[in-house]
N, C-alpha and C positions, 0 to 999 in steps of 0.2 A: 425558438429555444436557442439555436445555434446560428451564427452569422456566417456559416461556412459556405463557400462556393460549391465545393465538392459535395457536401451533404445535401444542398439545395438541389443540385442537379441530379444526384442519385434519387432523391425523393421524387422529383418530377419523372425520372424514367421509371420508377416504380409505379407510380399512378398511371403512367401511359400503358405499362405492360398489364396491370390489373384490369383496366378498362378494356383493353383490346382482347384479353384472354376470355372474358365472359361470353362472347359470341363466336369464339374461334372453333375451327376445325379440331384443333389439338384438344380443347376442353371436351368436346363431344367424344372424341376418341378415348380420352382417359375416364369419362363417365361411363362408356361402354364397357371398359376393362374393369372398372369398379362393380358394375352390376354382374358381370360374369364371375368374378371373383366372390362376390356375395352369394351367388347361386351355388357355386361349388363348395363354398364352406358352410351352407346352411345346415344346421344341426351337428357341426363338427365339434369335437372335443378340443381340437387344436385351437380352433377359433376362440372357444371360451376361455382357454388358458391365456391367450394373448390379449383378450378383451376384458378379462375378469378384474374387478376391483381389488380382489384379495391378491396379495403377492405371494408367489410360491416361496421366494427367498425369506420373506419375513416369517413364514411359518416354519421354516426349517430349524433344526436344533443347532446348526452351526450358527445361524443368525442370532438366535437367543443367546447363546453363550457369548458370542462377541459383543452383542449390545450390552449384556450384563457387566462384562469386563470394562468396556468403555464407560458406562454409567458409574461403576465403582470407582474407577481412576478419577472421573470428573468430580465425584463427590469428595474424594480424598483430597484433590488439589483445592476444591472450593473451601473445604474445612481448614486446610493448612494456610490458605491465602487469608482467611478470617482471623485465625490464631495469630499469624505473623503481624497483621495489621494491629490486633489488639495489643500484642506485646511491644510493637514499634512505637506506640504512641508516647511512651514514657522513656524511650531510648535516646541517649545522647548522640549516638552515631546516626541514627535515623534522622534527628532533628538537624544535625549538621549537614548531612547529605540533602535533605530537603531545602535547606537555605542556599547551598551551593547551586541547585538546579531549579530554583523557583520561577525564573523568568528567562527569557531568551538572552538578555544582557548578562545575566549572571552565569549562564552556561558558557557564553563566549568568554567572559572574564575568568571562569574556572579553567576552561581550556588553555587560555593564554598563560595563566600561572603555571599550570602543568608543564606546558612546553618551555616556559622560562626555566623552570627548575630542571627540566630534562636537558636543555641546552647547557646550563651551567654545569650540570653533572657530567656531561660528555666533555665539556672543556676541562674540568677538573681531573677527570680520568686520563685524558690525553696529555695533560701537562705533567702528571705524575709519571707517566710512561716515557715521556720525552718527545712525544709527537707535537711539536709546537707548530709546524706548518703543515699538518695533515689535512686532507680535505674535510674530515669529519669535524676538526677543530675550526676550520675556516666557516663551514656551513653553520655550526653551532653559534659562532660569534655573530654571524649574519642573522641568525634566528633570534638570538637574545636581543640584538639591537633593534630589529624589527618589532619585537614585543614590546620593549621598553618604549619605543616611539609611539606605538598604538594603544598601549594599555590605558593612557590617560583619556584618550578621544574616543573611547569604545561606545559612549552613548550615541554618537553620531552615525554609527554603522547602521542602525535601524533605518534612519531617514535616508541614508545614502542607497541602501538596498531597496526600500520602497519606492524611491524615485527613480531607479534604474529602468532604462528602456528595456533592457534583456529580461528583467524580472517582471516588468509589466506585460511583456509579450508572452512570457510563459504562464503567467497567471490568467492571461486573456484566452489562452487555448482551453484551459480547463474550467473557466467561469461559465456558468449557465445564465443566459439572458432571461430574466424573469418577466419582462415587460415587452411591449411592443408587438410587432407582427409575428405570427407564427412562421416558422422556417420552412414549413411545407407549403 
């Protein structure tokens, strides 16, 4: 599954410990304590409480009230979600928002346009106040220039990110190897 050196060695250590535990003095000692505890608890009500399939918590009135409230809230939220989805099918605002965020490129383009107008707004406010060389004005100008330069080549960002060594390394950490030898 994983081609990790650490996990492979931890799995080997675990196998070594389980094999050696089977015939060890520690296992005999633990088994003896288990037998003594079983004899002491034979016919005990406390043992039956801990081993019982029925949960005391689930039978309590507080649990029933709590679960009723949680179920009620869940049903209200589910109904609200279905109602809002039904209404939003014909909504112009919903259609526009869906078109702005329908793909990764559209999300990046939407954010760039937002930051473009944000930078232009900050520049406009600073100019009306007379702050021509303020740090926020200079940073906003840099932001606007950066966005204007990159807004045209936004389609290439997906290829750049997918071919990046760092992104491949991070994806490789979380990717499960489906084929090949088992890691253990």
